[in-house]
C-alpha positions as CSV (number, residue, x, y, z in Angstrom):
1,M,78.1,-26.6,36.4
2,E,75.1,-28.8,34.8
3,E,72.0,-27.4,34.0
4,K,68.5,-29.6,34.9
5,V,66.4,-29.5,32.0
6,I,62.8,-28.9,33.5
7,Q,60.1,-31.1,31.3
8,Q,56.6,-28.7,30.7
9,E,53.3,-30.4,31.1
10,S,52.1,-32.0,28.2
11,V,50.1,-29.4,25.7
12,T,46.7,-31.4,25.9
13,P,45.5,-32.0,28.8
14,V,45.2,-35.7,30.4
15,E,41.3,-34.9,30.5
16,Q,40.9,-34.7,27.2
17,P,42.6,-37.7,25.0
18,V,43.0,-36.7,21.8
19,V,40.5,-39.0,20.3
20,A,37.8,-37.5,22.2
21,K,38.6,-33.9,20.4
22,A,38.9,-35.9,16.5
23,D,35.3,-37.5,17.3
24,E,34.3,-33.5,18.6
25,N,35.6,-32.2,15.5
26,K,34.1,-34.5,13.0
27,A,30.4,-34.0,14.8
28,Q,31.3,-30.3,14.4
29,I,32.3,-30.9,10.7
30,Q,28.8,-33.8,10.1
31,E,27.1,-30.3,11.9
32,L,28.4,-28.0,9.7
33,D,27.9,-30.2,6.3
34,R,24.1,-30.8,6.9
35,I,24.0,-26.6,7.7
36,K,25.5,-26.5,4.4
37,A,23.4,-29.1,2.3
38,E,20.5,-27.1,3.5
39,Y,21.4,-24.1,2.5
40,E,22.3,-25.5,-0.7
41,Q,18.9,-27.4,-1.3
42,Q,17.3,-23.4,-0.3
43,I,19.2,-21.7,-3.2
44,S,18.5,-24.4,-5.7
45,T,14.7,-23.9,-4.8
46,L,15.1,-19.8,-5.3
47,K,16.9,-20.1,-8.6
48,K,14.5,-22.6,-9.8
49,E,11.9,-20.5,-8.9
50,L,13.6,-17.6,-10.4
51,S,13.7,-19.0,-13.3
52,T,10.1,-19.4,-13.6
53,A,9.0,-15.9,-12.6
54,Q,11.6,-14.8,-15.4
55,E,9.7,-17.2,-17.8
56,D,6.3,-16.1,-16.9
57,R,7.4,-12.6,-17.3
58,V,8.6,-12.5,-20.6
59,G,5.3,-15.2,-21.5
60,V,3.3,-11.7,-20.7
61,K,5.3,-9.4,-21.7
62,R,4.7,-11.0,-25.2
63,K,1.3,-11.1,-24.8
64,L,1.1,-7.5,-23.9
65,T,2.8,-6.3,-26.7
66,E,0.6,-8.6,-29.2
67,V,-2.1,-6.6,-28.0
68,Y,-0.4,-3.3,-28.4
69,E,0.6,-4.2,-31.8
70,K,-2.8,-5.3,-32.6
71,Q,-4.4,-2.5,-31.1
72,E,-1.8,-0.1,-33.0
73,T,-2.9,-2.0,-36.5
74,K,-6.9,-1.8,-35.5
75,R,-6.2,1.8,-34.8
76,K,-4.4,3.0,-38.1
77,K,-7.3,0.9,-40.1
78,S,-9.8,3.0,-38.5
79,L,-7.9,5.9,-39.2
80,K,-7.0,5.6,-42.9
81,T,-10.0,7.0,-45.6
82,K,-11.2,5.3,-48.3
83,D,-10.3,8.1,-50.8
84,N,-6.6,8.6,-50.6
85,G,-5.6,6.0,-48.0
86,K,-4.0,8.8,-46.0
87,T,-3.7,9.1,-42.3
88,Y,-5.9,11.5,-40.6
89,G,-7.4,11.7,-37.3
90,K,-11.3,11.5,-36.8
91,K,-13.6,13.1,-39.2
92,P,-14.8,16.3,-37.9
93,T,-18.5,16.0,-36.5
94,K,-21.2,18.6,-37.7
95,P,-23.0,20.5,-34.9
96,P,-26.4,20.0,-34.3
97,K,-28.8,22.7,-36.4
98,R,-30.7,24.7,-33.8
99,K,-33.9,25.6,-34.9
100,N,-35.2,29.3,-34.0
101,Y,-38.6,28.7,-31.8
102,K,-40.5,32.3,-31.8
């Protein structure tokens, strides 16, 4: 007995040749590359903005520290007495004298 071999239909349909699929794939790849380039541009822009903001923050923090140090130095100088150089709080003030009216 002989067996007959029946050939199945081709994997690619006749309506879409392989060349057409390759062109579609190239178009999709180009579109994806374009989108990727846009995202990379956005990322680099955001990184630049972040580094600028961090530099500004460091500068502001440095200036604020300088101001605090100047105020602290000024406060310490004002608290020192001329007699012995010890640091005290403000000198107490005398209350005003009362006048007796009769």
